[in-house]
N, CA and C of each residue as an Amber inpcrd file, in Angstrom:
protein
   768
  59.8010000  43.0790000  42.8170000  58.7280000  42.1030000  42.9900000
  58.0560000  42.3370000  44.3400000  56.7110000  42.4350000  44.3710000
  56.0300000  42.6650000  45.6380000  56.1270000  41.4530000  46.5550000
  56.0880000  41.7070000  47.8470000  56.0980000  40.6190000  48.8200000
  54.7190000  40.0160000  48.9180000  54.6350000  38.6970000  48.8560000
  53.3560000  38.0070000  48.9590000  53.1550000  37.5970000  50.4020000
  52.0830000  38.1030000  51.0170000  51.7920000  37.7520000  52.3920000
  50.6550000  36.7430000  52.4200000  50.7810000  35.7460000  53.2570000
  49.7960000  34.6690000  53.3060000  49.6650000  34.1450000  54.7180000
  48.5390000  33.4930000  54.9890000  48.3560000  32.8310000  56.2750000
  49.2230000  31.5780000  56.3770000  49.7370000  31.1260000  55.2350000
  50.5670000  29.9290000  55.2170000  51.9130000  30.2260000  55.8630000
  52.3650000  29.3310000  56.6840000  53.6550000  29.4850000  57.3580000
  54.4300000  28.1870000  57.2170000  55.5320000  28.2270000  56.4600000
  56.2950000  27.0150000  56.1790000  57.6770000  27.1220000  56.8000000
  58.0020000  26.2450000  57.7440000  59.3650000  26.2300000  58.2900000
  60.3790000  25.9230000  57.1880000  61.5620000  26.4660000  57.3240000
  62.5880000  26.2370000  56.3100000  62.8890000  24.7540000  56.1510000
  62.7700000  23.9790000  57.2220000  63.0310000  22.5420000  57.1250000
  62.0370000  21.8650000  56.1990000  60.8030000  22.3870000  56.1730000
  59.7970000  21.8240000  55.2750000  60.0710000  22.2260000  53.8340000
  60.4770000  23.4760000  53.6570000  60.7800000  23.9280000  52.2990000
  61.9250000  23.1160000  51.7100000  62.8770000  22.7480000  52.5340000
  64.0070000  21.9620000  52.0500000  63.5810000  20.5710000  51.6060000
  62.4020000  20.1260000  52.0950000  61.9520000  18.7910000  51.7470000
  60.9440000  18.8040000  50.6080000  60.6610000  19.9460000  50.0350000
  59.6980000  19.9960000  48.9500000  60.3820000  19.6140000  47.6380000
  60.9160000  18.4360000  47.6030000  61.5340000  17.9330000  46.3840000
  61.3560000  16.4240000  46.3030000  60.3210000  15.9180000  46.9990000
  60.1100000  14.4750000  47.0520000  59.8620000  13.8820000  45.6710000
  59.0740000  14.5560000  44.8740000  58.7770000  14.0540000  43.5390000
  59.2080000  15.1180000  42.5410000  60.3890000  14.9830000  42.0530000
  60.9520000  15.9820000  41.1370000  61.2220000  15.3170000  39.8040000
  60.7190000  15.9240000  38.7450000  60.8570000  15.3820000  37.4150000
  61.7510000  16.3210000  36.6230000  62.9610000  15.9460000  36.3890000
  63.8850000  16.8010000  35.6430000  63.6930000  16.5900000  34.1420000
  63.7680000  17.6910000  33.4030000  63.6750000  17.6200000  31.9520000
  64.9240000  18.2460000  31.3570000  65.0220000  18.2230000  30.0410000
  66.1620000  18.8470000  29.3860000  66.1090000  20.3470000  29.5990000
  67.1770000  21.0430000  29.2510000  67.1820000  22.4980000  29.3140000
  66.0440000  23.0440000  28.4760000  65.5180000  24.1840000  28.9160000
  64.3450000  24.7540000  28.2620000  64.5380000  24.9050000  26.7620000
  65.7100000  25.3940000  26.3630000  65.9180000  25.6420000  24.9460000
  66.0620000  24.3520000  24.1440000  66.3020000  23.2150000  24.8110000
  66.5110000  21.9590000  24.1150000  65.3050000  21.0300000  24.1810000
  64.3480000  21.2990000  25.0560000  63.2760000  20.3470000  25.2660000
  62.3290000  20.2800000  24.0720000  61.7170000  19.1180000  23.9100000
  60.8170000  18.8890000  22.7820000  59.4460000  19.4670000  23.0740000
  58.5480000  19.3520000  22.1020000  57.1940000  19.8950000  22.2420000
  56.4050000  19.1780000  23.3220000  56.8260000  17.9620000  23.6810000
  56.0810000  17.1720000  24.6680000  56.6850000  17.2350000  26.0670000
  57.8370000  17.8830000  26.2230000  58.5350000  17.8910000  27.5120000
  58.0620000  19.0390000  28.3960000  57.8920000  18.7480000  29.6800000
  57.5600000  19.7710000  30.6590000  58.8310000  20.4570000  31.1560000
  58.6530000  21.6240000  31.7150000  59.7530000  22.2540000  32.4320000
  60.0730000  21.3960000  33.6660000  61.2590000  21.5640000  34.2690000
  61.5430000  20.8180000  35.5050000  60.4200000  21.0570000  36.5100000
  59.8810000  19.9830000  37.0580000  58.7380000  20.1340000  37.9520000
  58.9580000  19.4490000  39.2820000  58.2340000  19.9130000  40.2740000
  58.2980000  19.3610000  41.6240000  56.9050000  19.4140000  42.2180000
  56.4340000  18.2900000  42.7800000  55.1190000  18.2540000  43.4170000
  55.2520000  17.6320000  44.8020000  54.4610000  18.1290000  45.7360000
  54.5230000  17.6580000  47.1230000  53.1100000  17.5890000  47.6850000
  52.7250000  16.4420000  48.2120000  51.4260000  16.2520000  48.8570000
  51.6570000  16.2430000  50.3560000  51.1860000  17.2870000  51.0300000
  51.4210000  17.3970000  52.4650000  52.6790000  18.1660000  52.7710000
  52.6020000  19.4830000  52.6830000  53.7670000  20.3350000  52.9090000
  54.0200000  20.5420000  54.3960000  52.9610000  20.4540000  55.1870000
  53.0590000  20.7910000  56.6040000  53.1110000  19.5660000  57.5090000
  53.6350000  18.4810000  57.0330000  53.7750000  17.2950000  57.8600000
  52.4430000  16.6700000  58.2010000  52.1320000  16.5940000  59.5020000
  50.9210000  15.9100000  59.9540000  49.6570000  16.7170000  59.6900000
  49.7920000  18.0160000  59.4380000  48.6190000  18.8500000  59.2050000
  47.9680000  18.4730000  57.8770000  46.6980000  18.1750000  57.9150000
  46.0020000  17.7450000  56.7070000  45.7100000  18.9060000  55.7560000
  45.7090000  18.5890000  54.4690000  45.1800000  19.5070000  53.4780000
  46.1250000  20.5150000  52.8720000  47.3430000  20.1130000  52.5040000
  48.2450000  21.0500000  51.8450000  48.9150000  20.3910000  50.6450000
  49.2430000  21.1900000  49.6520000  49.8990000  20.6900000  48.4580000
  50.7340000  21.7760000  47.8090000  51.7710000  21.3620000  47.0890000
  52.6820000  22.3010000  46.4430000  52.9960000  21.7980000  45.0410000
  53.0120000  22.7080000  44.0800000  53.3620000  22.3480000  42.7040000
  54.2830000  23.4190000  42.1270000  55.2940000  22.9590000  41.4090000
  56.2740000  23.8530000  40.8080000  56.5930000  23.3710000  39.4000000
  56.3540000  24.2400000  38.4300000  56.6910000  23.9540000  37.0360000
  57.6080000  25.0760000  36.5690000  58.8830000  24.7630000  36.4040000
  59.8320000  25.8210000  36.0660000  59.8680000  26.8450000  37.1880000
  59.6380000  28.1100000  36.8390000  59.6230000  29.1790000  37.8380000
  58.2160000  29.5540000  38.2820000  57.2410000  28.7270000  37.9630000
  55.8760000  28.9440000  38.4330000  55.6400000  28.0480000  39.6400000
  55.3250000  28.6650000  40.7720000  55.1960000  27.9230000  42.0190000
  53.8990000  28.3010000  42.7320000  53.1400000  27.2780000  43.1350000
  51.8530000  27.5030000  43.8010000  51.7310000  26.6040000  45.0200000
  51.2310000  27.1770000  46.1040000  51.0160000  26.4600000  47.3520000
  49.5180000  26.4860000  47.6650000  48.9600000  25.3540000  48.0820000
  47.5300000  25.2670000  48.3910000  47.3390000  24.7100000  49.7880000
  46.3760000  25.2650000  50.5110000  46.0950000  24.8390000  51.8900000
  44.5820000  24.8020000  52.1030000  44.0660000  23.6650000  52.5230000
  42.6420000  23.5380000  52.8110000  42.3830000  23.8860000  54.2620000
  41.3190000  24.6570000  54.4760000  40.9140000  24.9570000  55.8370000
  40.2500000  23.7520000  56.4730000  40.4530000  23.5950000  57.7790000
  39.6800000  22.6150000  58.5270000  38.2290000  23.1030000  58.5160000
  37.3040000  22.1750000  58.6170000  35.8980000  22.5660000  58.6280000
  35.2170000  21.9340000  59.8200000  34.1760000  22.5990000  60.3180000
  33.5080000  22.1010000  61.5090000  32.0460000  22.4900000  61.4580000
  31.1740000  21.5540000  61.8350000  29.7400000  21.8220000  61.8840000
  29.4310000  22.4680000  63.2310000  28.8710000  23.6670000  63.2050000
  28.6330000  24.4140000  64.4220000  27.1530000  24.3920000  64.8030000
  26.7660000  23.5200000  65.6860000  25.4180000  23.3760000  66.2300000
  24.3420000  23.6090000  65.1890000  23.5690000  24.7160000  65.3420000
  22.4110000  24.9150000  64.4670000  22.7250000  25.6660000  63.1910000
  23.9230000  26.2210000  63.0880000  24.2780000  26.9470000  61.8760000
  25.5420000  26.3550000  61.3110000  25.8140000  26.6930000  60.0770000
  26.9930000  26.1570000  59.4070000  27.8770000  27.3110000  58.9660000
  29.1100000  27.2870000  59.4200000  30.0180000  28.3690000  59.0950000
  31.3460000  27.8050000  58.6170000  32.0590000  28.6090000  57.8580000
  33.4510000  28.2760000  57.5660000  34.2240000  28.4240000  58.8740000
  34.9750000  27.4040000  59.2360000  35.6830000  27.4460000  60.5120000
  37.1650000  27.2240000  60.2790000  37.9260000  28.2350000  60.5880000
  39.3800000  28.1530000  60.4950000  39.9110000  28.0410000  61.9200000
  40.6000000  26.9470000  62.2390000  41.0330000  26.7250000  63.6020000
  42.1070000  27.7080000  64.0450000  42.6250000  28.4920000  63.1220000
  43.6110000  29.5060000  63.5010000  42.9250000  30.8060000  63.9240000
  41.8220000  31.1490000  63.2330000  41.1820000  32.4490000  63.4560000
  39.7570000  32.3450000  63.9570000  39.1550000  31.1410000  63.9000000
  37.7760000  30.9870000  64.3570000  36.7920000  31.0140000  63.2070000
  35.4870000  31.0270000  63.5100000  34.4550000  30.9780000  62.4670000
  34.4310000  32.2400000  61.6300000  34.0840000  32.0850000  60.3590000
  33.9960000  33.2100000  59.4360000  32.6340000  33.2030000  58.7650000
  32.1810000  34.3570000  58.3270000  30.8900000  34.4490000  57.6440000
  29.7490000  34.5190000  58.6470000  28.5250000  34.7950000  58.1520000
  27.3860000  34.9350000  59.0510000  26.7130000  33.6040000  59.3550000
  27.0690000  32.5550000  58.5970000  26.5500000  31.2350000  58.8880000
  25.0600000  31.0700000  58.6530000  24.4240000  31.9830000  57.9000000
  22.9740000  31.9400000  57.7260000  22.5280000  31.0460000  56.5810000
  23.4260000  30.7630000  55.6390000  23.0040000  29.9430000  54.5010000
  23.1640000  28.4680000  54.8520000  22.3420000  27.6610000  54.2490000
  22.4230000  26.2350000  54.5070000  21.9730000  25.5000000  53.2640000
  22.7450000  24.5220000  52.8230000  22.4480000  23.7810000  51.6140000
  22.4770000  22.2890000  51.8990000  22.0100000  21.5270000  50.9170000
  22.0290000  20.0710000  51.0390000  23.3880000  19.5090000  50.6580000
  24.2900000  20.3890000  50.2630000  25.6450000  19.9620000  49.8870000
  26.6410000  21.0210000  50.3180000  27.9080000  20.6990000  50.2210000
  28.9540000  21.6320000  50.6410000  29.1150000  22.7770000  49.6380000
  29.5800000  23.8740000  50.1470000  29.9210000  25.0170000  49.3070000
  31.4380000  25.0770000  49.2060000  31.9610000  25.0940000  47.9880000
  33.4010000  25.1450000  47.7610000  33.8090000  26.5740000  47.4370000
  34.7740000  27.1010000  48.1830000  35.2410000  28.4630000  47.9470000
  36.7620000  28.4750000  47.8050000  37.2500000  29.4530000  47.0700000
  38.6900000  29.6130000  46.8320000  39.1330000  30.9830000  47.3270000
  40.1660000  31.0030000  48.1440000  40.8110000  32.2510000  48.5430000
  42.1300000  32.3310000  47.7940000  42.2730000  33.3200000  46.9300000
  43.4410000  33.4180000  46.0580000  44.3480000  34.5520000  46.5010000
  45.6290000  34.2540000  46.6490000  46.6100000  35.2600000  47.0530000
  47.8080000  35.2350000  46.1020000  48.4830000  36.3730000  46.0150000
  49.6710000  36.4610000  45.1890000  49.4140000  36.9030000  43.7630000
  48.1470000  37.2080000  43.4340000  47.7880000  37.6930000  42.0910000
  47.1380000  39.0580000  42.2600000  47.6900000  40.0830000  41.6100000
  47.2100000  41.4480000  41.8070000  46.1340000  41.8600000  40.8140000
  46.1680000  41.3100000  39.6040000  45.1970000  41.6870000  38.5850000
  43.8150000  41.1300000  38.9490000  42.8400000  42.0070000  39.1430000
  41.5150000  41.5840000  39.6020000  40.8120000  40.6890000  38.5980000
  40.9940000  40.9810000  37.3160000  40.3660000  40.1440000  36.2910000
  40.9280000  38.7330000  36.3220000  42.2520000  38.6420000  36.4410000
  42.8840000  37.3260000  36.4940000  42.4930000  36.5790000  37.7610000
  42.3440000  37.3040000  38.8710000  41.9090000  36.6850000  40.1210000
  40.5380000  36.0480000  39.9360000  39.6170000  36.7980000  39.3130000
  38.2620000  36.2930000  39.1010000  38.2610000  35.0610000  38.1990000
  39.0730000  35.1000000  37.1390000  39.1350000  33.9770000  36.2010000
  39.7270000  32.7330000  36.8700000  40.8170000  32.9130000  37.6060000
  41.4480000  31.7900000  38.2780000  40.5220000  31.1890000  39.3290000
  39.8670000  32.0560000  40.0990000  38.9620000  31.5670000  41.1390000
  37.8170000  30.7640000  40.5380000  37.2570000  31.2470000  39.4290000
  36.1400000  30.5520000  38.7790000  36.5760000  29.1800000  38.2630000
  37.7360000  29.1200000  37.6010000  38.2250000  27.8440000  37.0460000
  38.5750000  26.8540000  38.1500000  39.2240000  27.3340000  39.2000000
  39.6180000  26.4520000  40.2940000  38.4020000  25.9370000  41.0610000
  37.4370000  26.8090000  41.3030000  36.2270000  26.4010000  42.0150000
  35.4600000  25.3580000  41.2240000  35.3360000  25.5890000  39.9110000
  34.6200000  24.6470000  39.0500000  35.3170000  23.2920000  39.0070000
  36.6360000  23.3100000  38.8450000  37.4020000  22.0650000  38.7590000
  37.3500000  21.2910000  40.0630000  37.4490000  21.9990000  41.1900000
  37.4410000  21.3440000  42.4960000  36.0550000  20.7980000  42.8370000
  35.0190000  21.5820000  42.5540000  33.6480000  21.1630000  42.8660000
  33.2430000  19.9180000  42.0930000  33.8430000  19.7370000  40.9140000
  33.4620000  18.6150000  40.0540000  33.9050000  17.2640000  40.5990000
  34.8910000  17.2440000  41.5040000  35.4320000  15.9630000  41.9710000
  35.1310000  15.6550000  43.4340000  34.6750000  16.6650000  44.1980000
  34.3630000  16.4330000  45.6090000  32.9390000  15.8820000  45.7410000
  32.7540000  14.9250000  46.6330000  31.4070000  14.4310000  46.9370000
  30.7420000  15.4580000  47.8600000  30.2840000  16.5520000  47.2670000
  29.7700000  17.6660000  48.0630000  28.4880000  17.3150000  48.8080000
  27.7580000  16.3000000  48.3250000  26.5310000  15.9070000  49.0120000
  26.8090000  15.2160000  50.3490000  28.0620000  14.8050000  50.5760000
  28.4150000  14.1530000  51.8320000  28.7770000  15.1550000  52.9240000
  28.8000000  16.4450000  52.5620000  29.1390000  17.4830000  53.5350000
  28.0750000  18.5740000  53.5230000  26.8220000  18.2270000  53.8360000
  25.7320000  19.2030000  53.7670000  25.9470000  20.3840000  54.7090000
  25.7250000  21.5690000  54.1690000  25.8260000  22.7700000  54.9780000
  27.2250000  23.2080000  55.3300000  28.2240000  22.4800000  54.9110000
  29.6120000  22.8310000  55.2430000  30.2010000  23.7580000  54.1720000
  31.2620000  24.4300000  54.5480000  32.0410000  25.2310000  53.6030000
  33.4300000  24.6100000  53.5000000  33.8400000  24.2670000  52.2990000
  35.1830000  23.7480000  52.0660000  35.9590000  24.8580000  51.3670000
  36.8700000  25.4630000  52.0900000  37.6200000  26.5920000  51.5390000
  39.0860000  26.2110000  51.3860000  39.6670000  26.6000000  50.2760000
  41.0850000  26.3230000  50.0430000  41.7950000  27.6220000  49.6850000
  42.8910000  27.8480000  50.3730000  43.6990000  29.0360000  50.1070000
  44.7810000  28.6760000  49.1050000  44.8020000  29.3890000  47.9970000
  45.7800000  29.1590000  46.9380000  46.7060000  30.3730000  46.8850000
  47.9770000  30.1460000  47.1160000  48.9580000  31.2290000  47.1010000
  49.9140000  31.0540000  45.9260000  49.8930000  32.0110000  45.0240000
  50.8080000  31.9930000  43.8810000  52.1160000  32.6320000  44.3390000
  53.1220000  31.8100000  44.5210000  54.4210000  32.3000000  44.9850000
  55.1940000  32.9840000  43.8610000  55.0630000  32.4550000  42.6440000
  55.6760000  33.0800000  41.4690000  54.9680000  32.5640000  40.2310000
  54.8600000  33.4200000  39.2280000  54.1310000  33.0780000  38.0020000
  54.9950000  33.3550000  36.7800000  55.4360000  32.2850000  36.1330000
  56.1990000  32.4040000  34.8900000  55.5250000  31.5810000  33.8020000
  54.1910000  31.6350000  33.7870000  53.4270000  30.9090000  32.7780000
  52.8050000  29.6360000  33.3260000  51.5800000  29.3430000  32.8780000
  50.9060000  28.1100000  33.2710000  50.4460000  28.0920000  34.7090000
  50.0930000  29.2600000  35.2560000  49.7390000  29.3200000  36.6750000
  48.4470000  28.5650000  36.9830000  47.4770000  28.5710000  36.0590000
  46.2230000  27.8480000  36.3110000  46.4690000  26.3540000  36.4150000
  47.2330000  25.8080000  35.4820000  47.5470000  24.3840000  35.5070000
  48.3180000  24.0100000  36.7710000  49.2750000  24.8530000  37.1390000
  50.0660000  24.5980000  38.3440000  49.1850000  24.6610000  39.5880000
  48.2650000  25.6210000  39.6190000  47.3620000  25.7630000  40.7600000
  46.4330000  24.5600000  40.8780000  45.9230000  24.0600000  39.7570000
  45.0450000  22.8840000  39.7830000  45.7940000  21.6840000  40.3530000
  47.0650000  21.5470000  39.9760000  47.8780000  20.4450000  40.5000000
  48.0850000  20.5840000  42.0030000  48.3940000  21.7950000  42.4670000
  48.5780000  22.0220000  43.9040000  47.2880000  21.7400000  44.6730000
  46.1610000  22.1500000  44.1000000  44.8650000  21.9630000  44.7540000
  44.4990000  20.4790000  44.8350000  44.7370000  19.7330000  43.7690000
  44.3920000  18.3050000  43.8030000  45.2650000  17.5530000  44.8070000
  46.5080000  17.9960000  44.9940000  47.3810000  17.3930000  46.0050000
  46.9000000  17.7430000  47.4090000  46.4610000  18.9810000  47.5910000
  45.9270000  19.3890000  48.8980000  44.6470000  18.6210000  49.2170000
  43.8120000  18.4160000  48.2140000  42.5680000  17.6670000  48.3960000
  42.8680000  16.2180000  48.7880000  43.8460000  15.6070000  48.1230000
  44.2220000  14.2320000  48.4410000  44.7560000  14.1330000  49.8670000
  45.4590000  15.1630000  50.3100000  46.0450000  15.1590000  51.6420000
  45.0200000  15.4580000  52.7310000  43.9140000  16.0890000  52.3530000
  42.9210000  16.5280000  53.3370000  42.0520000  15.4080000  53.8860000
  41.8920000  14.3320000  53.1130000  41.0090000  13.2630000  53.5370000
  39.5680000  13.4730000  53.1480000  39.2510000  14.5920000  52.4950000
  37.8940000  14.8450000  52.0150000  37.5940000  13.8710000  50.8780000
  36.4410000  13.2480000  50.9180000  36.0950000  12.2460000  49.9140000
  35.9180000  12.8940000  48.5400000  36.5830000  12.3140000  47.5510000
  36.4800000  12.8360000  46.1920000  36.6260000  11.6940000  45.1950000
  36.3410000  11.9970000  43.9340000  36.2400000  10.9700000  42.9050000
  37.5790000  10.5190000  42.3450000  38.6060000  11.3230000  42.4790000
  39.9060000  10.9510000  41.9330000  40.8020000  12.1610000  41.7590000
  42.0610000  11.9000000  41.4560000  43.0300000  12.9630000  41.2510000
  42.8140000  13.6480000  39.9080000  43.0310000  14.9450000  39.8910000
  42.9020000  15.7250000  38.6550000  44.2800000  15.9940000  38.0680000
  44.4530000  15.6630000  36.8010000  45.7040000  15.9460000  36.0910000
  45.4770000  17.1270000  35.1600000  46.4310000  18.0320000  35.0940000
  46.2570000  19.2440000  34.2900000  47.5310000  19.5910000  33.5300000
  47.3600000  20.1450000  32.3440000  48.5060000  20.5690000  31.5380000
  48.1710000  21.8450000  30.7780000  49.1750000  22.6760000  30.5980000
  49.0480000  23.9030000  29.8180000  49.8490000  23.7330000  28.5300000
  49.1940000  23.9510000  27.3990000  49.8420000  23.7930000  26.0950000
  49.5690000  25.0330000  25.2520000  50.5970000  25.5620000  24.6150000
  50.4590000  26.7160000  23.7290000  50.5830000  26.2680000  22.2730000
  49.9860000  27.0280000  21.3840000  50.0040000  26.7300000  19.9500000
  50.6920000  27.8530000  19.1910000  51.6840000  27.4910000  18.3660000
  52.3740000  28.4800000  17.5360000  51.6500000  28.6520000  16.2040000
  51.9910000  29.7060000  15.4880000  51.3430000  29.9920000  14.2080000
  51.6400000  28.9310000  13.1530000  52.7770000  28.2310000  13.3010000
  53.1310000  27.1780000  12.3370000  52.5010000  25.8290000  12.6870000
  51.6920000  25.8130000  13.7600000  51.0130000  24.5810000  14.1410000
  51.7350000  23.7590000  15.1850000  52.9470000  24.1900000  15.5830000
  53.7020000  23.4560000  16.5990000  53.1240000  23.7120000  17.9870000
  53.2660000  22.7090000  18.8510000  52.8080000  22.8310000  20.2270000
  53.9880000  23.1100000  21.1580000  53.6980000  23.7790000  22.2680000
  54.6810000  23.9800000  23.3300000  54.0330000  23.5170000  24.6300000
  54.5570000  22.4490000  25.2050000  54.0240000  21.9560000  26.4710000
  54.5810000  22.7680000  27.6290000  53.6780000  23.2220000  28.5020000
  54.0730000  23.9230000  29.7210000  55.0410000  25.0750000  29.4240000
  54.6550000  26.0090000  28.5460000  55.5860000  27.0840000  28.1870000
  55.7510000  28.1160000  29.3040000  56.9430000  28.6590000  29.3920000
  57.1720000  29.7870000  30.2920000  56.6140000  31.0390000  29.6180000
  56.6330000  32.1530000  30.3260000  56.1190000  33.3980000  29.7610000
  56.8730000  33.7850000  28.4980000  58.1940000  33.6560000  28.5090000
  58.9910000  34.0270000  27.3490000  58.7670000  33.0630000  26.1790000
  58.5980000  31.7880000  26.4770000  58.3730000  30.7930000  25.4220000
  57.0260000  30.9840000  24.7400000  56.0660000  31.5440000  25.4590000
  54.7160000  31.7020000  24.9150000  54.5220000  33.0280000  24.1830000
  55.5720000  33.8170000  24.0880000  55.4470000  35.1380000  23.4710000
  55.0060000  35.0700000  22.0170000  55.4750000  34.0590000  21.2760000
  55.1270000  33.9700000  19.8550000  53.9820000  32.9900000  19.6060000
  53.2850000  32.5840000  20.6570000  52.1500000  31.6580000  20.5030000
  50.9040000  32.4350000  20.0970000  50.0400000  31.8160000  19.3210000
  48.7900000  32.4680000  18.9010000  47.6470000  32.1510000  19.8670000
  47.8820000  31.2210000  20.7790000  46.8620000  30.8400000  21.7470000
  47.2910000  29.5960000  22.4930000  46.3640000  29.0400000  23.2370000
  46.6890000  27.8360000  23.9790000  45.5150000  27.3630000  24.8070000
  45.7720000  26.3840000  25.6580000  44.7130000  25.8180000  26.4910000
  45.2980000  25.2720000  27.7870000  44.5320000  25.4200000  28.8540000
  44.7960000  24.6870000  30.0950000  43.7080000  23.6270000  30.1810000
  44.1350000  22.3840000  30.2130000  43.2030000  21.2510000  30.1770000
  43.3670000  20.4360000  31.4490000  42.2560000  20.1080000  32.0990000
  42.3030000  19.3020000  33.3140000  41.2150000  18.2410000  33.2670000
  41.5550000  17.0460000  33.7340000  40.5510000  15.9890000  33.7890000
  40.9370000  14.9430000  34.8220000  39.9570000  14.0970000  35.1590000
  40.1620000  13.0300000  36.1380000  40.3610000  11.7370000  35.3610000
  41.5890000  11.2120000  35.2900000  41.8920000  10.0580000  34.4430000
  41.0580000   8.8110000  34.7260000  40.8330000   8.5010000  36.0090000
  40.1190000   7.2620000  36.3140000  38.6410000   7.3330000  35.9380000
  38.1260000   8.5570000  35.7360000  36.7310000   8.7230000  35.3160000
  36.6220000   9.1210000  33.8480000  37.7220000   9.6070000  33.2890000
  37.6770000  10.1450000  31.9330000  36.8470000  11.4070000  31.8690000
  36.7640000  12.1270000  32.9930000  35.9190000  13.3200000  33.1050000
  36.7520000  14.5900000  33.0300000  36.4180000  15.4600000  32.0860000
  37.0980000  16.7420000  31.9450000  36.5350000  17.7320000  32.9560000
  37.4150000  18.4230000  33.6700000  36.9640000  19.3750000  34.6870000
  37.3300000  20.8250000  34.3600000  38.1910000  21.0250000  33.3830000
  38.5570000  22.3990000  33.0170000  39.0780000  22.4400000  31.5800000
  38.5260000  23.3360000  30.7860000  39.0470000  23.6200000  29.4440000
  39.0790000  25.1330000  29.3070000  40.2660000  25.7130000  29.4140000
  40.4200000  27.1570000  29.3390000  41.1970000  27.5080000  28.0700000
  40.4550000  27.8030000  27.0220000  41.0580000  28.1740000  25.7360000
  41.2650000  29.6870000  25.6810000  42.3630000  30.1070000  25.0800000
  42.6130000  31.5350000  24.9180000  43.3400000  31.7820000  23.6020000
  43.2870000  33.0280000  23.1230000  43.9990000  33.3970000  21.8990000
  43.1900000  33.1670000  20.6430000  43.8810000  33.1900000  19.5090000
  43.2460000  33.0570000  18.1920000  43.5200000  31.6630000  17.6270000
  42.8400000  30.6990000  18.1540000  43.0480000  29.3180000  17.7320000
  42.0480000  28.9700000  16.6300000  42.5160000  28.5520000  15.4420000
  41.6050000  28.1610000  14.3610000  40.6920000  27.0190000  14.8140000
  39.4710000  27.0400000  14.3560000  38.4980000  26.0280000  14.7780000
  38.9890000  24.6090000  14.5020000  39.5990000  24.3910000  13.3190000
  40.0530000  23.0480000  12.9640000  41.2350000  22.5850000  13.8210000
  41.9070000  23.5320000  14.4800000  43.0590000  23.1730000  15.3180000
  42.6690000  22.9090000  16.7660000  41.4210000  23.2110000  17.1180000
  40.9930000  23.0960000  18.5120000  40.9840000  21.6560000  19.0080000
  40.3530000  20.7640000  18.2500000  40.2370000  19.3660000  18.6790000
  41.6020000  18.6910000  18.8390000  42.5170000  18.8230000  17.8520000
  43.8520000  18.2320000  18.0270000  44.6060000  18.8260000  19.2110000
  44.4200000  20.1320000  19.4460000  45.0920000  20.7830000  20.5710000
  44.5960000  20.2130000  21.9000000  43.2930000  20.0340000  22.0260000
  42.7240000  19.4840000  23.2550000  43.2050000  18.0500000  23.5020000
  43.2800000  17.2670000  22.4350000  43.7340000  15.8860000  22.5910000
  45.2020000  15.8440000  22.9920000  46.0080000  16.7220000  22.4070000
  47.4240000  16.7770000  22.7650000  47.5780000  17.1750000  24.2340000
  46.7960000  18.1650000  24.6720000  46.8610000  18.6070000  26.0620000
  46.4160000  17.4970000  27.0060000  45.4160000  16.7240000  26.6040000
  44.9550000  15.6080000  27.4280000  46.0640000  14.5680000  27.6110000
  46.7650000  14.2680000  26.5230000  47.8600000  13.3050000  26.5990000
  49.0040000  13.8130000  27.4740000  49.2650000  15.1170000  27.4250000
  50.3250000  15.6750000  28.2660000  49.9190000  15.6380000  29.7410000
  48.6440000  15.8430000  30.0090000  48.1570000  15.7550000  31.3860000
  48.3130000  14.3240000  31.9110000  48.0150000  13.3510000  31.0560000
  48.1570000  11.9420000  31.4370000  49.6000000  11.6450000  31.8440000
  50.5480000  12.2820000  31.1570000  51.9650000  12.0390000  31.4400000
  52.3460000  12.4700000  32.8530000  51.5400000  13.3500000  33.4700000
  51.8460000  13.8270000  34.8220000  51.2800000  12.9180000  35.9120000
  50.3770000  12.0330000  35.5490000  49.6980000  11.2050000  36.5450000
  50.6690000  10.4170000  37.4330000  51.6990000   9.7480000  36.8810000
  52.6210000   8.9960000  37.7570000  53.2930000   9.8690000  38.8170000
  53.6780000  11.0870000  38.4610000  54.3240000  11.9810000  39.4260000
  53.3530000  12.3830000  40.5270000  52.0950000  12.6460000  40.1590000
  51.0810000  13.0220000  41.1480000  50.7840000  11.8450000  42.0770000
  50.6410000  10.6590000  41.4900000  50.3910000   9.4610000  42.3040000
  51.5350000   9.2120000  43.2840000  52.7580000   9.3730000  42.8070000
  53.9250000   9.1320000  43.6650000  53.9470000  10.1070000  44.8330000
  53.5670000  11.3600000  44.5800000  53.5390000  12.3630000  45.6560000
  52.5250000  11.9720000  46.7270000  51.3680000  11.4600000  46.2980000
  50.3340000  11.0600000  47.2490000  50.8070000   9.8490000  48.0540000
  51.4160000   8.8780000  47.3810000  51.9230000   7.6870000  48.0650000
  52.9920000   8.0710000  49.0860000  53.8720000   9.0020000  48.7240000
  54.9140000   9.4500000  49.6530000  54.3160000  10.0860000  50.8950000
  53.2140000  10.8430000  50.7180000  52.5860000  11.5020000  51.8720000
  51.9760000  10.4680000  52.8120000  51.4530000   9.3830000  52.2460000
  50.8790000   8.3120000  53.0740000  51.9760000   7.6290000  53.8740000
  53.1230000   7.4040000  53.2400000  54.2460000   6.7660000  53.9240000
  54.7440000   7.6320000  55.0830000  54.7160000   8.9470000  54.8920000
  55.2020000   9.8560000  55.9240000  54.3060000   9.8540000  57.1530000
  53.0300000   9.5350000  56.9610000  52.0930000   9.5210000  58.0890000
  52.2490000   8.2810000  58.9510000  52.8530000   7.2260000  58.3970000
  52.9770000   5.9720000  59.1370000  54.1250000   6.0360000  60.1460000
């Protein structure tokens, strides 16, 4: 396995605490079609530092970190307080520009697809008009991928957004569901569990708005099976909302 290098630096003491909101499920081979793999979510991995989130579903683990942003006199640049301003700063808009830096994924096609889905989902919930000319960049590091990496990344990103203090419309809940040839569903399948699936979907939406922010369908899904699959995925995403809310509440308590 290649070593993943990232700007993220997590002390071992912090890693030991990334279990604040852990949802245990039955063993993989025994779990039902509606059960998730054992999951862990954390809002605020770096203590007092704003803008970080972690999500783990089974052996799929993703870490997200938002860059600090700063308005620089007459121009607007992405500003990372660790390395300084980035970009030429020549563009200027009436709203913020959302960018994704993706690490830990080697396949260029998959990188492009993940970046597009994450950018679209994130842009849909941020009040970008309140940050004119700014760049909001989030670094997403895939620590390990055993299926459902897009859904896991969306969860990590929404936790990082909640921790950052950037104004947004609400938390995004996401679920990955696969469809078997016999019509059975598999919630949050691992790579091995999805081997006999004919397709699936990663579905994300904002529950308090009822707004869908991501629908990523793949495989050979019959047209008549699409609508039921999307509804099932929506219900599974709803089931994650309490765990996400609890992670955010825990991060607020830690700041006090």
